[in-house]
Each structure stands twice: as C-alpha cells, then as structure tokens.
VEXDREN-2710 file (C-alpha; in Angstrom, 1 decimal):
% VEXDREN-2710
k/r/px/py/pz
1/UNK/27.4/154.0/7.9
2/UNK/26.3/150.0/7.8
3/UNK/29.5/147.4/8.1
4/UNK/28.1/146.3/4.9
5/UNK/28.7/149.3/3.2
6/UNK/32.5/149.4/2.7
7/UNK/32.4/145.8/2.4
8/UNK/30.9/146.9/-0.7
9/UNK/31.9/150.0/-1.6
10/UNK/35.4/147.4/-0.7
11/UNK/34.1/145.4/-3.8
12/UNK/33.1/147.8/-6.5
13/UNK/35.9/148.0/-8.2
14/UNK/36.2/144.1/-8.5
15/UNK/33.2/144.3/-10.0
16/UNK/33.1/146.1/-12.7
17/UNK/35.6/143.7/-14.8
18/UNK/33.3/141.2/-13.3
19/UNK/30.2/142.9/-15.1
20/UNK/31.9/143.4/-18.1
21/UNK/33.1/139.5/-18.7
22/UNK/29.0/139.0/-18.0
23/UNK/27.9/141.0/-20.5
24/UNK/30.7/140.2/-23.0
25/UNK/29.4/136.1/-22.2
26/UNK/26.1/136.8/-23.3
27/UNK/26.6/139.0/-26.4
28/UNK/29.2/136.1/-27.4
29/UNK/26.5/134.0/-28.8
30/UNK/24.5/136.9/-30.4
31/UNK/27.9/138.1/-32.2
32/UNK/28.5/134.6/-33.4
33/UNK/24.9/134.0/-34.8
34/UNK/25.1/137.4/-36.9
35/UNK/28.9/136.3/-38.2
36/UNK/27.2/132.8/-39.4
37/UNK/24.3/134.5/-40.8
38/UNK/26.8/136.7/-43.0
39/UNK/29.2/134.7/-43.8
40/UNK/27.0/132.8/-46.2
41/UNK/26.4/136.0/-47.8
42/UNK/29.8/137.4/-48.2
43/UNK/30.6/134.2/-49.7
44/UNK/27.7/134.5/-52.4
45/UNK/28.9/138.0/-53.2
46/UNK/32.8/136.9/-53.6
47/UNK/31.8/133.7/-55.4
48/UNK/29.5/136.2/-57.9
49/UNK/31.9/139.1/-58.0
50/UNK/34.7/136.4/-59.0
51/UNK/32.7/134.8/-62.0
52/UNK/31.4/138.3/-63.4
53/UNK/35.4/139.1/-63.5
54/UNK/36.1/135.9/-64.9
55/UNK/33.4/136.3/-67.2
56/UNK/34.6/140.1/-68.5
57/UNK/38.0/138.8/-68.9
58/UNK/37.0/136.1/-70.6
59/UNK/34.9/137.9/-73.5
60/UNK/37.4/140.3/-73.7
61/UNK/40.0/138.0/-74.6
62/UNK/37.7/136.3/-76.7
63/UNK/36.3/139.9/-78.8
64/UNK/39.6/141.4/-78.9
65/UNK/41.8/142.4/-82.7
66/UNK/45.2/142.6/-83.2
67/UNK/45.0/145.9/-84.7
68/UNK/43.1/147.0/-81.8
69/UNK/45.4/145.8/-78.9
70/UNK/48.3/147.6/-80.7
71/UNK/46.8/150.6/-81.0
72/UNK/46.2/150.3/-77.8
73/UNK/49.0/150.0/-76.3
74/UNK/50.5/152.5/-78.7
75/UNK/48.1/154.8/-76.7
76/UNK/48.8/153.6/-73.3
77/UNK/52.2/154.8/-74.3
78/UNK/53.0/150.6/-73.7
79/UNK/53.0/148.9/-77.1
80/UNK/54.9/145.8/-74.6
81/UNK/51.9/145.0/-72.9
82/UNK/49.9/144.5/-75.8
83/UNK/52.5/142.7/-77.3
84/UNK/52.7/140.9/-73.9
85/UNK/48.8/140.3/-74.0
86/UNK/48.4/139.1/-77.2
87/UNK/51.6/136.8/-76.5
88/UNK/50.1/134.8/-73.8
89/UNK/46.5/135.0/-74.9
90/UNK/46.1/131.7/-75.0
91/UNK/47.0/131.1/-71.0
92/UNK/45.4/134.2/-70.3
93/UNK/41.5/132.4/-71.7
94/UNK/42.3/129.4/-70.5
95/UNK/42.9/130.9/-67.5
96/UNK/39.7/132.9/-67.4
97/UNK/37.9/130.2/-68.1
98/UNK/38.9/127.7/-65.2
99/UNK/38.4/130.6/-62.4
100/UNK/34.8/131.6/-64.1
101/UNK/33.8/127.6/-63.9
102/UNK/35.2/127.2/-60.1
103/UNK/33.5/130.8/-59.5
104/UNK/30.2/129.4/-61.1
105/UNK/30.9/125.6/-59.1
106/UNK/31.3/128.2/-55.3
107/UNK/28.4/130.1/-56.6
108/UNK/25.8/126.7/-56.9
109/UNK/27.3/125.6/-54.0
110/UNK/26.9/128.2/-52.0
111/UNK/22.9/129.3/-53.0
112/UNK/22.5/125.5/-52.2
113/UNK/23.6/125.4/-48.6
114/UNK/21.2/128.6/-48.2
115/UNK/18.7/127.0/-49.5
116/UNK/19.3/123.6/-48.0
117/UNK/21.3/124.8/-44.5
118/UNK/18.2/124.9/-42.0
119/UNK/17.0/121.3/-43.5
120/UNK/19.8/119.4/-43.7
121/UNK/20.9/121.1/-40.4
122/UNK/17.4/120.0/-38.4
123/UNK/18.0/116.5/-39.7
124/UNK/21.0/116.1/-38.0
125/UNK/20.5/117.2/-35.3
126/UNK/17.3/114.7/-34.9
127/UNK/19.9/112.3/-35.0
128/UNK/17.9/110.9/-38.1
129/UNK/20.8/108.7/-40.0
130/UNK/19.2/110.0/-43.2
131/UNK/18.4/113.2/-44.4
132/UNK/16.1/113.9/-46.9
133/UNK/16.9/116.1/-50.1
134/UNK/14.0/119.0/-50.1
135/UNK/13.9/118.8/-53.9
136/UNK/11.8/122.1/-55.2
137/UNK/13.8/124.3/-52.5
138/UNK/17.0/122.3/-54.0
139/UNK/14.9/122.9/-57.8
140/UNK/14.8/126.7/-56.6
141/UNK/18.1/127.1/-55.6
142/UNK/19.7/125.9/-58.5
143/UNK/17.0/127.8/-60.9
144/UNK/18.5/130.7/-59.1
145/UNK/22.0/130.3/-59.7
146/UNK/22.0/129.9/-63.6
147/UNK/19.7/132.9/-63.4
148/UNK/22.2/135.2/-61.3
149/UNK/25.2/133.7/-63.7
150/UNK/23.3/134.1/-67.1
151/UNK/21.5/137.1/-66.6
152/UNK/25.0/138.9/-64.8
153/UNK/27.8/137.1/-66.4
154/UNK/26.3/135.7/-69.9
155/UNK/24.6/138.6/-70.9
156/UNK/25.3/142.0/-69.2
157/UNK/29.0/141.5/-68.0
158/UNK/29.2/139.8/-72.5
159/UNK/28.2/143.2/-73.4
160/UNK/29.9/145.8/-71.4
161/UNK/32.9/143.3/-71.8
162/UNK/32.9/144.1/-76.3
163/UNK/32.7/147.6/-75.0
164/UNK/36.3/148.8/-75.7
165/UNK/37.4/145.1/-74.9
166/UNK/41.2/145.9/-76.8
167/UNK/41.8/149.1/-73.9
168/UNK/40.3/147.2/-71.2
169/UNK/42.9/144.1/-71.7
170/UNK/45.8/146.8/-72.4
171/UNK/44.9/148.5/-68.7
172/UNK/44.5/145.1/-66.8
173/UNK/47.5/142.9/-67.7
174/UNK/47.9/143.1/-64.1
175/UNK/44.8/141.6/-63.6
176/UNK/45.2/139.0/-66.3
177/UNK/48.7/137.8/-64.6
178/UNK/47.1/137.8/-61.5
179/UNK/44.3/135.8/-62.5
180/UNK/46.8/133.1/-64.2
181/UNK/48.7/132.5/-61.1
182/UNK/45.9/131.6/-59.5
183/UNK/44.9/128.8/-61.9
184/UNK/48.1/127.4/-62.4
185/UNK/47.4/125.1/-59.8
186/UNK/44.3/123.2/-61.8
187/UNK/45.4/125.0/-65.8
188/UNK/49.5/123.0/-65.1
189/UNK/48.2/120.0/-64.6
190/UNK/45.1/119.9/-66.4
191/UNK/47.1/121.0/-69.5
192/UNK/49.6/118.3/-69.0
193/UNK/46.5/115.5/-68.8
194/UNK/45.4/116.9/-72.2
195/UNK/48.4/116.7/-74.0
196/UNK/48.7/112.6/-72.7
197/UNK/45.4/111.5/-72.9
198/UNK/44.5/113.2/-76.0
199/UNK/47.9/114.4/-77.7
200/UNK/46.8/118.2/-78.3
201/UNK/47.8/121.4/-76.2
202/UNK/44.4/123.2/-74.9
203/UNK/46.6/126.3/-75.0
204/UNK/47.7/126.7/-78.2
205/UNK/47.2/129.9/-80.4
206/UNK/43.9/130.5/-81.6
207/UNK/43.4/129.9/-85.8
208/UNK/44.8/133.2/-87.4
209/UNK/41.7/134.9/-88.7
210/UNK/43.2/135.8/-92.1
211/UNK/43.6/132.2/-92.3
212/UNK/39.8/131.4/-91.5
213/UNK/38.8/134.2/-94.4
214/UNK/40.8/132.0/-96.5
215/UNK/39.6/128.6/-95.6
216/UNK/35.9/129.5/-96.2
217/UNK/36.7/131.4/-99.5
218/UNK/38.1/128.1/-101.2
219/UNK/35.5/126.4/-99.7
220/UNK/32.9/128.9/-101.7
221/UNK/34.9/128.2/-104.3
222/UNK/34.5/124.6/-104.6
223/UNK/30.7/124.8/-103.3
224/UNK/30.2/127.6/-106.5
225/UNK/28.7/130.3/-104.0
226/UNK/32.4/131.9/-104.8
227/UNK/34.0/132.6/-108.7
228/UNK/37.2/131.4/-109.0
229/UNK/38.0/135.4/-110.6
230/UNK/36.3/136.5/-106.7
231/UNK/38.1/134.0/-105.2
232/UNK/41.1/135.0/-106.4
233/UNK/40.8/138.9/-105.6
234/UNK/40.3/138.0/-102.2
235/UNK/43.2/136.1/-101.9
236/UNK/45.2/138.5/-103.4
237/UNK/44.2/141.2/-101.1
238/UNK/44.9/139.5/-98.3
239/UNK/47.9/138.4/-99.2
240/UNK/49.0/142.2/-99.7
241/UNK/50.2/142.5/-95.6
242/UNK/53.1/139.8/-96.9
243/UNK/54.1/141.7/-99.5
244/UNK/56.2/144.7/-99.9
245/UNK/56.8/147.5/-102.0
246/UNK/60.0/145.4/-103.6
247/UNK/58.4/142.9/-104.7
248/UNK/56.2/144.8/-107.5
249/UNK/59.0/147.9/-107.8
250/UNK/60.2/148.6/-111.7
251/UNK/64.3/148.6/-111.0
252/UNK/65.9/151.8/-111.3
253/UNK/67.3/151.1/-114.1
254/UNK/64.2/150.7/-116.6
255/UNK/62.4/153.4/-115.2
256/UNK/62.3/156.4/-117.8
257/UNK/63.7/159.4/-116.6
258/UNK/63.5/163.0/-117.2
259/UNK/67.1/165.3/-116.0
260/UNK/65.7/168.2/-114.1
261/UNK/67.4/170.9/-116.8
262/UNK/65.6/168.8/-120.0
263/UNK/64.1/171.9/-121.7
264/UNK/59.8/171.5/-121.9
265/UNK/60.1/170.6/-125.6
266/UNK/61.9/167.5/-125.3
267/UNK/60.9/166.9/-122.5
268/UNK/57.9/166.7/-124.6
269/UNK/58.9/164.6/-127.2
270/UNK/60.2/162.5/-124.8
271/UNK/57.2/161.4/-123.0
272/UNK/55.2/161.2/-126.6
273/UNK/57.7/158.6/-127.5
274/UNK/57.6/157.0/-124.4
275/UNK/54.3/156.5/-123.4
276/UNK/54.7/156.9/-119.3
277/UNK/51.5/158.9/-117.5
278/UNK/54.5/160.2/-115.1
279/UNK/57.8/160.8/-115.4
280/UNK/59.7/160.9/-112.7
281/UNK/62.6/164.0/-112.2
282/UNK/66.4/163.6/-111.4
283/UNK/69.0/166.3/-110.5
284/UNK/72.9/165.2/-110.7
285/UNK/72.4/161.2/-112.1
286/UNK/69.5/159.0/-111.5
287/UNK/69.9/158.0/-107.8
288/UNK/68.7/161.7/-106.9
289/UNK/65.3/162.0/-107.9
290/UNK/64.2/165.4/-107.1
291/UNK/60.4/165.1/-108.7
292/UNK/57.5/163.4/-111.2
293/UNK/56.5/165.3/-114.0
294/UNK/53.0/164.5/-115.6
295/UNK/53.1/164.3/-119.5
296/UNK/50.3/166.5/-119.6
297/UNK/52.0/169.7/-118.5
298/UNK/54.3/168.8/-120.4
299/UNK/52.5/168.4/-123.5
300/UNK/50.8/171.5/-122.6
301/UNK/53.6/173.9/-121.9
302/UNK/56.2/172.7/-124.9
303/UNK/53.1/174.5/-127.2
304/UNK/53.6/177.7/-125.4
305/UNK/56.5/179.7/-127.3
306/UNK/57.6/181.5/-124.3
307/UNK/57.8/178.1/-121.9
308/UNK/59.2/176.2/-124.2
309/UNK/62.6/176.4/-123.1
310/UNK/62.2/176.3/-119.6
311/UNK/63.8/173.4/-118.2
312/UNK/61.1/170.5/-116.8
313/UNK/62.5/171.3/-112.2
314/UNK/60.5/174.6/-112.6
315/UNK/56.9/172.6/-113.6
316/UNK/57.9/169.0/-111.3
317/UNK/56.4/168.5/-108.8
318/UNK/57.1/167.0/-105.4
319/UNK/58.0/163.1/-105.0
320/UNK/56.2/160.6/-102.2
321/UNK/59.4/158.6/-100.9
322/UNK/58.3/155.1/-99.1
323/UNK/61.2/152.6/-98.0
324/UNK/60.9/149.6/-100.4
325/UNK/60.0/147.0/-97.6
326/UNK/57.0/148.8/-96.6
327/UNK/53.9/146.3/-97.0
328/UNK/51.7/146.9/-100.0
329/UNK/48.3/147.2/-97.8
330/UNK/49.8/150.0/-96.3
331/UNK/51.8/152.2/-99.2
332/UNK/47.7/151.3/-100.8
333/UNK/45.9/153.4/-98.0
334/UNK/49.1/156.1/-97.9
335/UNK/48.7/156.2/-102.3
336/UNK/44.7/156.6/-101.5
337/UNK/44.5/159.2/-98.5
338/UNK/47.7/161.7/-100.0
339/UNK/45.8/161.2/-103.3
340/UNK/49.3/159.9/-105.8
341/UNK/49.7/157.7/-108.0
342/UNK/53.9/157.7/-107.8
343/UNK/56.3/156.3/-105.6
344/UNK/60.2/156.3/-105.1
345/UNK/61.5/153.7/-103.9
346/UNK/64.5/153.8/-101.6
347/UNK/67.2/151.2/-100.6
348/UNK/68.2/151.1/-96.7
349/UNK/71.4/153.2/-98.0
350/UNK/68.1/156.1/-98.9
351/UNK/69.8/155.3/-103.1
352/UNK/66.6/155.1/-105.4
353/UNK/66.1/151.3/-105.3
354/UNK/62.9/152.0/-108.0
355/UNK/59.2/153.4/-108.6
356/UNK/56.2/152.1/-108.0
357/UNK/52.7/152.7/-109.3
358/UNK/49.3/152.5/-107.9
359/UNK/48.1/150.3/-111.2
360/UNK/51.3/148.3/-109.7
361/UNK/50.1/148.3/-106.4
362/UNK/46.1/147.3/-107.6
363/UNK/47.6/144.7/-110.6
364/UNK/48.4/142.6/-107.4
365/UNK/44.6/142.6/-106.5
366/UNK/42.8/142.9/-110.1
367/UNK/45.6/141.3/-112.2
368/UNK/47.1/143.3/-115.4
369/UNK/45.7/146.3/-115.9
370/UNK/45.2/147.6/-119.6
371/UNK/44.7/150.8/-121.0
372/UNK/44.0/151.7/-125.2
373/UNK/48.2/152.6/-125.3
374/UNK/49.5/149.1/-124.1
375/UNK/49.8/146.4/-125.9
376/UNK/47.6/144.5/-127.8
377/UNK/47.6/141.1/-125.3
378/UNK/48.2/139.3/-128.4
379/UNK/51.6/140.9/-129.6
380/UNK/54.2/138.2/-130.3
381/UNK/57.9/139.4/-129.7
382/UNK/60.1/138.2/-132.3
383/UNK/64.0/138.7/-131.1
384/UNK/66.7/138.5/-133.6
385/UNK/67.0/134.6/-133.6
386/UNK/63.8/134.7/-135.8
387/UNK/65.6/132.7/-138.1
388/UNK/66.4/129.8/-136.1
389/UNK/63.1/130.1/-135.1
390/UNK/63.0/131.3/-131.2
391/UNK/60.2/133.9/-130.8
392/UNK/59.1/135.6/-127.2
393/UNK/55.6/136.2/-126.7
394/UNK/53.5/137.1/-124.0
395/UNK/52.6/134.8/-121.3
396/UNK/48.5/135.5/-121.7
397/UNK/48.9/134.9/-125.5
398/UNK/46.0/132.3/-126.0
399/UNK/47.0/128.6/-126.9
400/UNK/45.4/129.1/-130.5
401/UNK/46.4/132.0/-131.3
402/UNK/50.2/131.0/-130.3
403/UNK/49.3/127.0/-132.8
404/UNK/48.0/129.7/-135.4
405/UNK/50.8/132.3/-135.7
406/UNK/54.3/129.6/-135.6
407/UNK/52.1/126.7/-136.7
408/UNK/52.4/124.3/-133.8
409/UNK/49.9/121.8/-132.5
410/UNK/50.1/123.0/-128.8
411/UNK/48.0/120.5/-126.2
412/UNK/44.9/123.0/-125.8
413/UNK/42.6/122.5/-122.8
414/UNK/39.6/125.2/-122.6
415/UNK/38.5/123.6/-119.2
416/UNK/41.9/124.0/-117.7
417/UNK/43.4/126.9/-119.6
418/UNK/43.5/128.4/-122.9
419/UNK/46.9/131.0/-122.4
420/UNK/50.6/129.5/-122.6
421/UNK/51.1/130.6/-119.2
422/UNK/48.2/128.3/-118.4
423/UNK/49.5/125.6/-120.0
424/UNK/52.8/125.5/-118.1
425/UNK/51.2/126.6/-115.2
426/UNK/48.5/123.1/-115.7
427/UNK/51.8/120.6/-117.0
428/UNK/54.8/121.6/-114.4
429/UNK/52.1/121.9/-111.8
430/UNK/53.5/125.1/-109.9
431/UNK/53.3/128.6/-111.3
432/UNK/57.0/128.1/-113.1
433/UNK/59.7/130.6/-112.5
434/UNK/62.1/132.3/-114.7
435/UNK/64.7/129.8/-116.3
436/UNK/62.2/126.7/-116.4
437/UNK/61.7/125.2/-119.2
438/UNK/58.7/122.6/-120.7
439/UNK/59.1/120.6/-123.8
440/UNK/55.7/119.8/-126.0
441/UNK/54.5/119.3/-129.0
442/UNK/58.0/119.8/-130.5
443/UNK/58.9/123.1/-129.2
444/UNK/60.4/124.2/-125.9
445/UNK/59.0/126.8/-123.8
446/UNK/61.3/128.7/-121.4
447/UNK/60.1/131.1/-119.1
448/UNK/61.6/134.0/-119.4
449/UNK/59.6/136.5/-116.7
450/UNK/57.7/135.3/-113.8
451/UNK/56.7/136.5/-110.3
452/UNK/55.0/134.9/-107.5
453/UNK/51.9/134.8/-108.5
454/UNK/52.0/134.3/-112.8
455/UNK/54.1/133.6/-116.2
456/UNK/54.8/137.1/-117.9
457/UNK/56.8/136.0/-120.7
458/UNK/58.4/133.0/-122.7
459/UNK/61.0/132.0/-125.0
460/UNK/59.3/129.7/-127.5
461/UNK/62.4/127.7/-129.6
462/UNK/61.0/125.8/-132.0
463/UNK/63.3/122.2/-131.8
464/UNK/64.2/120.3/-134.9
465/UNK/61.9/118.8/-137.4
466/UNK/60.0/121.7/-136.1
467/UNK/58.2/124.3/-138.6
468/UNK/59.9/127.7/-139.0
469/UNK/57.3/130.3/-138.8
470/UNK/57.6/133.3/-141.4
471/UNK/58.5/136.9/-140.6
472/UNK/54.4/137.6/-141.8
473/UNK/53.6/135.9/-138.6
END
C-alpha cells in the first residue's frame, strides 16, 4: 500500500465535517436569498389578513342590533357575552377602525416596497446621492393596494360580515378583547388628545336608533311630510316599551266582576246593565280571579231554561295572567299571538292588581276608541253640587260646546286647540295632571283625571259673578 493511502485514511474523518461546513457556507447565501424573497410576501399576507379581520369586525359591529345580540347570547347560553359586546361597543368599534387603518398603511408600504425595492437598492448601491422615484411603478403599487383593500376588505368582507353579525360577534368576543388590548397604545392617547383639543369623546355610545327615528319623525312633521296624527302614533308606538301594564290597567276596585256561583240569569242581567263585553269571574273574593266570561255567552244561555240556573263557573274561560310590570309592547305581542282580549294583572305578591284589555293597549297608540255603546263625547256629567255651578265634563268636549252648555266665554283658538283638554294644555304649557287648575273667563278649570299624554276629566267651577247653568243644559 502506498504511504499516501494511510495518510488519506487518517485524515478522512476530519474531512467529512469540513465538507459539511463548506456545503453549509455555500448554501447560506442561497438560504438568505430565499428568506429575503419570502419575507415581503409573508408580510403582505399578514397585513392583508389583519386588515380583513379588522374590516370584518368593523362591519359586523356597525350592522349589529340590540335584539339580535341578546337573542344570540341566549342561543349560546351566554347572555353576559352579548351584554359585554353592547357595553364595550364604542371601544371595540374604535379599536377595529384603528387596527384596520394600521393594517392598510402596512399593506401600502409593503406593496410599494415590493414594487420599488429593486430600483431603490440599485440606486443606493451605485452611490447616487439622490434616487429618482419611478412614478409609474409607484402608481401601479398604490392602485394595486387600493384595489385589494376595496374589493376584499370593503366589498367582500363587508357582505360576509353582515351575515349573522350578532352571532359572530358573540362568538368572537375573545378576538374583540384582544383587538382592544393591541390597539390600546394608540387608542388611549388618541382619545385623550381628541378630548383635550376638541372637547368631545370618540368612544361615546352610538346614538340610540329610537331617538334617531323620533328625531326624523319630528323633522318630517315640521316639513309637512308627516301629519301630526301620524307623528303621534309613531311616537306612541316607540314609547310602548317604556310603559308597563301598571300604567294602563283598570284597578281591581273599579273592575266589574261576577262571582263564580252567580246563576246565569242574574249574570246576564248584570252584564246587560254593566255594558262590558268581557267580565272577570272571581271565587272567594275579588282577589281570586278564576277566569272570565263573555257577555254573549251569558245572554245566549240565560234564555235556555235548563241552563239558566247553572252557575257562571260552568261557562267561564281560562284567565290570562300577566305581571303588572310587563312592558306594553310585550303584552301586545302576547295578546296578539294568544288571541286574547283581556288580561288579569298581578302585583309582586301575586294578588290581582286589575285588568287590562286589548283596547286599553291600542288606545295608547291611536287614542281613545269609542264604539256604539260608549257614551257620547259631548256628554256633560252633573254632580250633586250643580246648584253651586260645579260641573264635571269630559276633557274631549269642544270648547264651543262648553261655552254653549255652561254659558261661558272660554277662548277658542282653532289653529291651536278645539277641546277643553287642548285649552288646558295650551294655557298651562304641559300636560296637566290631577289637581292642577286654570282660572279663565270667569271659571276655574280643575283637572280631575289625566294620564301622561292627555287630560280625561275636568271640573268646571263658576267663580262668583259667573252665570249658573240651568238644569236643562
């Protein structure tokens, strides 16, 4: 064996690591080149993903509804998540907009760097003190960034975000929280700066849609595109959720009721004299409402000899109980879906507080409803003090009729009011409540009954020197 062979064999183990090191050194520039080539596309993809996510959050937050979020929270058995989204909505919305702006800026910078990077590097490598900007390439880069942002983030993401926005927001609460934390270094100083300079808060809750609708209705009424009657009905409908059964019920003491063991003949006679279509039926006392009976059934069965002596409980129907704190909009929906016209209101102790009819609820929207059995609106009620000249009148009575019946000279302004209640509202400046009075034209008008929207009954007292109405009035 030649002498060189042992030497080569002896050096072979050391030659293998050296070859690996040389290969690694030769591959390092190639690997670095690939990393450099992939870094910018990866940056652009990350910026676009961040911009799309922020755009989705922004569009979903803008498209949410209060009822939809609460329903989504109930479906997910996590109502507290929906409540947190509603409570922190201004913060989440501002965070989404900040994050989207930063991502868009990064996207534009990345696209410009991708388009102009080679030209800038060549200029710097040539030692030029000034690198000319290739405006055509820059224009193409900016147009590309605009198209990507508009098509993907504004159009596509906007359409997708509005689909089931409430459910997605409840499910993405963790992402919303993370977004708020990430943007806090920008959001908090921005909020303080705007508040200090412009004296406004950029995280104020969004205007209530209800208030916006009412404001639009008022503007339409002022412009003449919405009539006063239409505006009043719309405002009444919008106010239903803020009013409860307690506000419109007829108190138990004023409710016409039948005892459950009353014979049908007597019950029919009572119903004919009372005039109500539906009458509650009670057991031991008026606090124990067992059901209700329709006057039509009483009158029909009372004429049948075999059934005339039967008690009312044999024909009564199941009662519909509601808590007196139930909002009127919910009550109206339940009465409509259950096809009921009379509800028995219960207080917090479960005792009967009164009754409320479908007509009572509808009157909160359209005003008083009168049928052919109701008393005429021009009827004047004469109390026992007629000799003194005191009279109770319906506030809906026209002023000219009051003047004619009571020989008064109350002022009438057809362009402002026509009824006695309108006169009180015009002169006092607000809806007067029971106990308030007005001295005018030799008479004192005292409010006996009113609700938050209108005056119902008025006591007219003639002051000394005024004329006393005759008994024939």
